ZAPA-679830 format. One record per residue (C-alpha): residue in one letter; x, y, z. Coordinates in Angstrom, 1 decimal, decimal comma. Layout:
BEGIN
[atom a; [X; Y; Z]],
...
***
This chain:
BEGIN
[atom x; [3,9; 4,5; 25,9]],
[atom x; [2,9; 3,5; 22,3]],
[atom x; [5,3; 3,7; 19,4]],
[atom x; [3,5; 6,8; 18,0]],
[atom x; [3,6; 8,5; 21,5]],
[atom x; [7,4; 7,9; 21,5]],
[atom x; [7,7; 9,3; 17,9]],
[atom x; [5,6; 12,5; 18,2]],
[atom x; [8,1; 14,5; 20,3]],
[atom x; [11,0; 13,4; 18,1]],
[atom x; [9,1; 14,7; 15,0]],
[atom x; [8,1; 17,9; 16,8]],
[atom x; [11,5; 18,9; 18,3]],
[atom x; [14,1; 17,3; 15,9]],
[atom x; [12,6; 16,2; 12,5]],
[atom x; [10,4; 19,1; 11,6]],
[atom x; [12,6; 21,9; 12,7]],
[atom x; [15,6; 20,5; 10,8]],
[atom x; [13,8; 19,3; 7,6]],
[atom x; [14,2; 22,4; 5,5]],
[atom x; [17,8; 22,9; 6,4]],
[atom x; [18,7; 19,2; 5,8]],
[atom x; [17,1; 19,5; 2,4]],
[atom x; [18,9; 22,7; 1,5]],
[atom x; [22,3; 21,2; 2,6]],
[atom x; [21,6; 17,6; 1,4]],
[atom x; [22,7; 16,6; 4,9]],
[atom x; [21,9; 13,2; 6,5]],
[atom x; [19,5; 13,4; 9,5]],
[atom x; [21,9; 12,0; 12,1]],
[atom x; [20,2; 13,7; 15,0]],
[atom x; [16,8; 12,2; 14,1]],
[atom x; [18,2; 8,7; 13,6]],
[atom x; [20,0; 8,8; 16,9]],
[atom x; [16,8; 9,9; 18,7]],
[atom x; [14,8; 7,2; 17,0]],
[atom x; [17,4; 4,7; 18,1]],
[atom x; [17,4; 5,9; 21,7]],
[atom x; [13,5; 5,7; 21,7]],
[atom x; [13,7; 2,1; 20,6]],
[atom x; [12,0; 2,9; 17,3]],
[atom x; [14,8; 1,5; 15,1]],
[atom x; [14,1; -1,8; 16,8]],
[atom x; [10,4; -1,5; 16,2]],
[atom x; [10,1; -4,7; 14,3]],
[atom x; [12,9; -6,6; 16,1]],
[atom x; [11,7; -9,5; 18,2]],
[atom x; [11,2; -9,1; 22,0]],
[atom x; [13,6; -12,0; 22,5]],
[atom x; [16,5; -9,9; 21,2]],
[atom x; [15,4; -6,7; 22,9]],
[atom x; [13,1; -5,1; 20,3]],
[atom x; [9,6; -3,8; 20,5]],
[atom x; [8,2; -6,9; 18,7]],
[atom x; [5,8; -4,9; 16,6]],
[atom x; [4,9; -5,5; 12,9]],
[atom x; [4,5; -4,0; 9,5]],
[atom x; [1,3; -2,1; 10,2]],
[atom x; [3,0; -0,2; 13,1]],
[atom x; [6,1; 0,4; 10,9]],
[atom x; [3,8; 2,0; 8,2]],
[atom x; [2,4; 4,3; 10,8]],
[atom x; [5,9; 5,5; 11,9]],
[atom x; [7,1; 6,0; 8,3]],
[atom x; [3,8; 7,8; 7,4]],
[atom x; [4,0; 10,2; 10,4]],
[atom x; [7,7; 11,1; 9,7]],
[atom x; [6,9; 11,6; 6,0]],
[atom x; [4,4; 14,3; 6,7]],
[atom x; [7,3; 16,6; 7,7]],
[atom x; [10,5; 15,0; 6,3]],
[atom x; [10,1; 12,3; 3,5]],
[atom x; [13,9; 12,0; 3,3]],
[atom x; [14,1; 10,9; 7,0]],
[atom x; [11,1; 8,6; 6,4]],
[atom x; [13,0; 7,0; 3,5]],
[atom x; [16,0; 6,3; 5,7]],
[atom x; [13,8; 4,6; 8,3]],
[atom x; [12,0; 2,7; 5,4]],
[atom x; [15,1; 1,2; 4,1]],
[atom x; [16,2; 0,5; 7,6]],
[atom x; [13,0; -1,5; 8,4]],
[atom x; [13,2; -3,2; 5,0]],
[atom x; [16,8; -4,4; 5,7]],
[atom x; [16,0; -5,2; 9,3]],
[atom x; [13,1; -7,4; 8,1]],
[atom x; [15,6; -9,8; 6,3]],
[atom x; [18,1; -9,6; 9,1]],
[atom x; [15,4; -10,5; 11,5]],
[atom x; [14,4; -13,5; 9,5]],
[atom x; [17,8; -14,8; 8,3]],
[atom x; [20,6; -12,8; 10,0]],
[atom x; [23,0; -13,3; 13,0]],
[atom x; [21,8; -12,9; 16,5]],
[atom x; [24,4; -10,3; 17,4]],
[atom x; [23,3; -7,9; 14,7]],
[atom x; [19,7; -8,5; 15,5]],
[atom x; [20,4; -7,4; 19,0]],
[atom x; [22,2; -4,2; 17,9]],
[atom x; [19,3; -3,3; 15,6]],
[atom x; [16,9; -3,9; 18,5]],
[atom x; [18,9; -1,7; 20,8]],
[atom x; [18,9; 1,1; 18,3]],
[atom x; [22,7; 1,0; 17,8]],
[atom x; [22,7; -0,3; 14,2]],
[atom x; [21,3; 1,3; 11,0]],
[atom x; [20,9; -0,9; 8,1]],
[atom x; [19,7; -0,3; 4,4]],
[atom x; [19,1; -2,1; 1,2]],
[atom x; [21,8; -2,2; -1,6]],
[atom x; [20,1; -3,7; -4,6]],
[atom x; [19,8; -1,1; -7,4]],
[atom x; [22,3; -1,6; -10,2]],
[atom x; [22,6; 0,1; -13,6]],
[atom x; [22,8; -3,2; -15,2]],
[atom x; [19,6; -4,6; -13,8]],
[atom x; [17,6; -1,3; -13,6]],
[atom x; [14,1; -1,9; -12,2]],
[atom x; [14,5; -5,6; -12,4]],
[atom x; [16,2; -5,6; -9,0]],
[atom x; [15,8; -9,3; -8,5]],
[atom x; [18,5; -10,1; -11,2]],
[atom x; [21,7; -8,3; -10,2]],
[atom x; [24,8; -8,3; -12,3]],
[atom x; [27,2; -8,0; -9,4]],
[atom x; [29,1; -11,2; -8,4]],
[atom x; [30,2; -13,3; -5,5]],
[atom x; [33,1; -15,6; -5,7]],
[atom x; [34,4; -18,1; -3,0]],
[atom x; [37,3; -17,1; -0,9]],
[atom x; [38,2; -20,2; 1,0]],
[atom x; [35,7; -22,4; 2,7]],
[atom x; [33,9; -19,7; 4,8]],
[atom x; [34,1; -16,3; 3,0]],
[atom x; [33,1; -14,8; -0,3]],
[atom x; [34,4; -11,8; -2,2]],
[atom x; [31,8; -9,3; -3,5]],
[atom x; [32,3; -7,1; -6,6]],
[atom x; [29,6; -4,7; -7,5]],
[atom x; [28,6; -1,2; -8,5]],
[atom x; [25,3; -0,3; -6,8]],
[atom x; [23,8; 2,6; -8,5]],
[atom x; [21,6; 4,1; -5,7]],
[atom x; [21,9; 3,2; -2,0]],
[atom x; [20,0; 5,1; 0,7]],
[atom x; [22,1; 6,0; 3,7]],
[atom x; [25,3; 5,3; 1,7]],
[atom x; [28,2; 5,8; 4,0]],
[atom x; [26,0; 6,4; 6,9]],
[atom x; [24,4; 2,9; 7,5]],
[atom x; [26,3; 0,3; 9,7]],
[atom x; [25,4; -2,5; 7,2]],
[atom x; [24,1; -3,1; 3,6]],
[atom x; [21,6; -5,9; 2,8]],
[atom x; [23,3; -6,7; -0,5]],
[atom x; [22,3; -8,6; -3,6]],
[atom x; [24,6; -10,5; -5,9]],
[atom x; [24,5; -13,2; -8,5]],
[atom x; [24,6; -16,7; -6,9]],
[atom x; [27,8; -18,1; -5,6]],
[atom x; [27,4; -21,5; -7,1]],
[atom x; [23,7; -22,4; -7,2]],
[atom x; [21,2; -21,7; -9,9]],
[atom x; [18,7; -18,9; -9,6]],
[atom x; [18,8; -15,2; -10,2]],
[atom x; [20,4; -13,8; -6,9]],
[atom x; [21,7; -14,3; -3,4]],
[atom x; [21,4; -11,9; -0,5]],
[atom x; [24,3; -10,9; 1,9]],
[atom x; [24,7; -8,9; 5,0]],
[atom x; [27,7; -6,6; 4,5]],
[atom x; [29,4; -4,6; 7,2]],
[atom x; [29,6; -1,1; 5,9]],
[atom x; [33,1; -0,7; 7,3]],
[atom x; [34,5; -3,5; 5,2]],
[atom x; [37,6; -2,9; 3,2]],
[atom x; [36,9; -2,4; -0,5]],
[atom x; [33,7; -0,4; -0,2]],
[atom x; [33,4; 3,1; -1,5]],
[atom x; [30,9; 5,7; -2,3]],
[atom x; [32,3; 7,5; -5,3]],
[atom x; [30,3; 10,7; -5,1]],
[atom x; [27,7; 12,4; -2,7]],
[atom x; [24,1; 12,8; -3,6]],
[atom x; [23,0; 16,1; -5,0]],
[atom x; [19,6; 15,6; -6,5]],
[atom x; [16,1; 17,0; -7,0]],
[atom x; [14,3; 15,4; -4,1]],
[atom x; [14,8; 13,3; -0,9]],
[atom x; [18,1; 15,3; -0,7]],
[atom x; [18,8; 14,4; 3,0]],
[atom x; [18,8; 10,7; 2,7]],
[atom x; [22,4; 10,2; 1,6]],
[atom x; [21,4; 8,3; -1,5]],
[atom x; [24,5; 7,6; -3,5]],
[atom x; [26,3; 4,9; -5,5]],
[atom x; [28,3; 2,3; -3,6]],
[atom x; [31,1; 0,3; -5,2]],
[atom x; [32,5; -3,0; -3,9]],
[atom x; [35,8; -4,4; -5,0]],
[atom x; [36,8; -7,7; -3,4]],
[atom x; [34,8; -7,0; -0,2]],
[atom x; [35,2; -10,0; 2,0]],
[atom x; [32,0; -11,3; 3,7]],
[atom x; [31,6; -14,3; 5,9]],
[atom x; [29,6; -17,2; 4,4]],
[atom x; [27,6; -17,1; 7,6]],
[atom x; [26,3; -13,6; 6,7]],
[atom x; [24,3; -15,0; 3,7]],
[atom x; [20,5; -14,1; 4,2]],
[atom x; [18,8; -17,2; 2,8]],
[atom x; [20,2; -19,9; 0,6]],
[atom x; [22,5; -19,4; -2,3]],
[atom x; [20,4; -18,7; -5,4]],
[atom x; [17,3; -18,0; -3,4]],
[atom x; [17,5; -14,3; -3,5]],
[atom x; [14,6; -13,8; -5,8]],
[atom x; [12,3; -15,7; -3,5]],
[atom x; [13,7; -13,8; -0,5]],
[atom x; [13,1; -10,5; -2,2]],
[atom x; [9,5; -11,3; -3,4]],
[atom x; [8,2; -13,4; -0,5]],
[atom x; [10,1; -12,1; 2,6]],
[atom x; [10,9; -8,5; 1,6]],
[atom x; [8,5; -7,1; -1,0]],
[atom x; [5,5; -6,8; 1,3]],
[atom x; [7,4; -4,8; 3,7]],
[atom x; [9,3; -2,7; 1,2]],
[atom x; [6,3; -1,6; -1,0]],
[atom x; [4,1; -0,8; 1,9]],
[atom x; [6,7; 1,4; 3,6]],
[atom x; [7,5; 3,2; 0,3]],
[atom x; [3,7; 3,7; -0,1]],
[atom x; [3,6; 5,0; 3,4]],
[atom x; [6,2; 7,6; 2,5]],
[atom x; [4,0; 8,7; -0,3]],
[atom x; [0,9; 8,8; 1,9]],
[atom x; [2,6; 10,7; 4,6]],
[atom x; [4,0; 13,4; 2,3]],
[atom x; [0,6; 13,7; 0,7]],
[atom x; [-1,0; 14,4; 4,0]],
[atom x; [1,7; 16,9; 4,8]],
[atom x; [1,2; 18,7; 1,5]],
[atom x; [-2,6; 18,8; 2,0]],
[atom x; [-2,3; 20,1; 5,5]],
[atom x; [-0,1; 23,0; 4,3]],
[atom x; [-2,3; 23,8; 1,3]],
[atom x; [-5,4; 23,9; 3,4]],
[atom x; [-3,7; 26,1; 6,0]],
[atom x; [-2,6; 28,5; 3,2]],
[atom x; [-6,0; 28,8; 1,4]],
[atom x; [-8,0; 29,2; 4,7]],
[atom x; [-5,7; 32,0; 6,0]],
[atom x; [-4,9; 33,9; 2,8]],
[atom x; [-7,4; 36,6; 2,0]],
[atom x; [-8,3; 38,9; -1,0]],
[atom x; [-8,0; 42,6; -0,8]],
[atom x; [-11,8; 42,8; -1,3]],
[atom x; [-12,4; 40,4; 1,5]],
[atom x; [-12,8; 36,7; 2,0]],
[atom x; [-10,2; 33,9; 1,7]],
[atom x; [-8,9; 31,7; -1,1]],
[atom x; [-10,9; 28,8; 0,5]],
[atom x; [-14,1; 30,6; -0,7]],
[atom x; [-13,2; 29,9; -4,4]],
[atom x; [-15,2; 26,8; -5,4]],
[atom x; [-12,6; 25,8; -8,0]],
[atom x; [-9,9; 25,6; -5,4]],
[atom x; [-12,1; 23,6; -3,0]],
[atom x; [-12,9; 21,1; -5,8]],
[atom x; [-9,2; 20,6; -6,4]],
[atom x; [-8,5; 20,1; -2,7]],
[atom x; [-11,4; 17,5; -2,5]],
[atom x; [-10,0; 15,6; -5,6]],
[atom x; [-6,6; 15,6; -3,9]],
[atom x; [-8,1; 14,3; -0,6]],
[atom x; [-9,9; 11,5; -2,6]],
[atom x; [-6,7; 10,4; -4,2]],
[atom x; [-4,9; 10,3; -0,9]],
[atom x; [-7,6; 8,4; 0,9]],
[atom x; [-7,8; 6,0; -2,0]],
[atom x; [-4,1; 5,2; -1,7]],
[atom x; [-4,6; 4,7; 2,1]],
[atom x; [-7,5; 2,3; 1,3]],
[atom x; [-5,4; 0,3; -1,1]],
[atom x; [-2,6; 0,0; 1,5]],
[atom x; [-5,1; -1,2; 4,1]],
[atom x; [-6,3; -3,9; 1,8]],
[atom x; [-2,7; -5,0; 1,2]],
[atom x; [-2,0; -5,0; 4,9]],
[atom x; [-5,1; -7,2; 5,5]],
[atom x; [-4,0; -9,7; 2,8]],
[atom x; [-0,5; -9,9; 4,3]],
[atom x; [-2,0; -10,6; 7,7]],
[atom x; [-4,8; -12,9; 6,8]],
[atom x; [-3,9; -14,3; 3,3]],
[atom x; [-5,7; -14,4; 0,1]],
[atom x; [-5,3; -15,5; -3,5]],
[atom x; [-4,7; -11,9; -4,6]],
[atom x; [-2,1; -11,0; -1,9]],
[atom x; [0,7; -10,5; -4,3]],
[atom x; [-1,4; -8,3; -6,7]],
[atom x; [-2,6; -6,1; -3,7]],
[atom x; [0,9; -5,8; -2,4]],
[atom x; [2,2; -4,5; -5,7]],
[atom x; [-0,8; -2,2; -6,2]],
[atom x; [0,0; -0,4; -3,0]],
[atom x; [3,3; 1,3; -4,2]],
[atom x; [1,9; 2,0; -7,7]],
[atom x; [-1,3; 3,7; -6,5]],
[atom x; [0,4; 5,7; -3,7]],
[atom x; [3,2; 6,8; -6,1]],
[atom x; [0,8; 8,2; -8,7]],
[atom x; [-1,5; 9,8; -6,1]],
[atom x; [1,5; 11,6; -4,6]],
[atom x; [2,3; 13,1; -8,0]],
[atom x; [-1,3; 14,3; -8,2]],
[atom x; [-1,8; 15,6; -4,7]],
[atom x; [1,5; 17,5; -4,5]],
[atom x; [0,8; 19,1; -7,9]],
[atom x; [-2,5; 20,1; -6,7]],
[atom x; [-1,1; 21,6; -3,5]],
[atom x; [1,4; 23,6; -5,7]],
[atom x; [-1,4; 24,9; -8,0]],
[atom x; [-3,9; 25,9; -5,3]],
[atom x; [-1,3; 27,8; -3,4]],
[atom x; [-0,1; 29,7; -6,4]],
[atom x; [3,1; 31,5; -6,3]],
[atom x; [3,4; 31,1; -2,5]],
[atom x; [4,0; 27,4; -3,0]],
[atom x; [7,3; 28,2; -4,6]],
[atom x; [8,6; 29,6; -1,4]],
[atom x; [10,8; 27,4; 0,7]],
[atom x; [9,2; 28,6; 3,9]],
[atom x; [5,7; 27,3; 3,0]],
[atom x; [7,2; 23,7; 2,7]],
[atom x; [5,1; 22,5; -0,2]],
[atom x; [7,8; 22,6; -2,9]],
[atom x; [10,0; 20,3; -0,9]],
[atom x; [7,2; 17,7; -0,6]],
[atom x; [6,5; 18,2; -4,4]],
[atom x; [10,1; 17,4; -5,2]],
[atom x; [10,3; 14,5; -2,8]],
[atom x; [7,1; 13,0; -4,2]],
[atom x; [8,8; 12,4; -7,6]],
[atom x; [11,0; 9,6; -6,3]],
[atom x; [8,5; 6,8; -5,6]],
[atom x; [7,3; 6,5; -9,2]],
[atom x; [10,8; 5,8; -10,5]],
[atom x; [12,1; 3,7; -7,5]],
[atom x; [12,4; 0,0; -8,4]],
[atom x; [10,1; -1,6; -8,9]],
[atom x; [9,0; 1,5; -10,9]],
[atom x; [5,3; 2,2; -11,5]],
[atom x; [5,6; 1,1; -15,1]],
[atom x; [7,1; -2,3; -14,2]],
[atom x; [4,5; -2,8; -11,4]],
[atom x; [1,7; -2,1; -13,9]],
[atom x; [3,1; -4,5; -16,4]],
[atom x; [3,2; -7,2; -13,7]],
[atom x; [-0,3; -6,4; -12,6]],
[atom x; [-1,6; -6,6; -16,2]],
[atom x; [0,3; -9,9; -16,6]],
[atom x; [-1,6; -11,3; -13,7]],
[atom x; [-4,9; -10,0; -14,9]],
[atom x; [-4,3; -11,7; -18,3]],
[atom x; [-3,1; -15,0; -16,9]],
[atom x; [0,4; -14,5; -18,3]],
[atom x; [3,6; -15,6; -16,6]],
[atom x; [5,2; -12,9; -14,4]],
[atom x; [8,7; -13,6; -15,5]],
[atom x; [9,8; -14,5; -19,2]],
***
């Protein structure tokens, strides 16, 4: 059975039926995550040698996109899990890799900080030596998906002793000194338990460093960014597909008193076509990026960055169009479009933000250095 064949019944029987309720209550999708773990889908990118499915980024984007059609918040939890698992699979201890492969371990990224804002590669949090084999982490992470729900955090700090912008650590979420000061109650992605996480003297084994000391920026950009931005883009692509499906269903079934349906209005059809063009354009940009990642190319980094920016902006357009063509009906919770509209707002402001990506892209176009 393929990964998508395993996924579909979970979406149909667990994720979709609970999506509106989880959004309303801002409740973490524990049932869905448990089911994904039991089906082996949390171990999708884990190597077969540790018991995983041994699949890659292309398959991960398919899983995230399909979930996002009906519940972008759950898709974001899975996105951050795959993002963290990517680095653990490359640099982490074998026992945690086996737990992820078995579907018993949920991980997530803990990089966002108020002090570094969208420049996530340069954290202000610190790591200090604690004897020869441990470090103490102190930080205030501003927004962490699955806060208080994940089993581990892939954590960034300033280097312990080396030069460079950052170092990456694997932090047990049960560690003493970790706290999540307040629950998340926001506009969109309400069910993904996004919240601040604080660390005060959290003790972490030196062996749980993911990559070398001071090499965090390279790990982030070279090992992590291709996975992260393509999966974030896939959340946007999936929710666009979900919004368009719901909008088309509405206009083809809703009639006028005088006869006919809303779909017979050429102005509405034109808007739907423009939305489809934007969605398929974002999907095409992602396809180019995935090809470059798999096969190489001088413009790989540019194509990777483009994926998130293009998909994020397209999601704003497509969900806005879905709201407009469905009129007042789109404001009803039961139609499902307003939830996707709210969820679509997140990608553009999630680090690296669309504005930061566009600046980096323009720097590359103009032959300027990326970092100054």
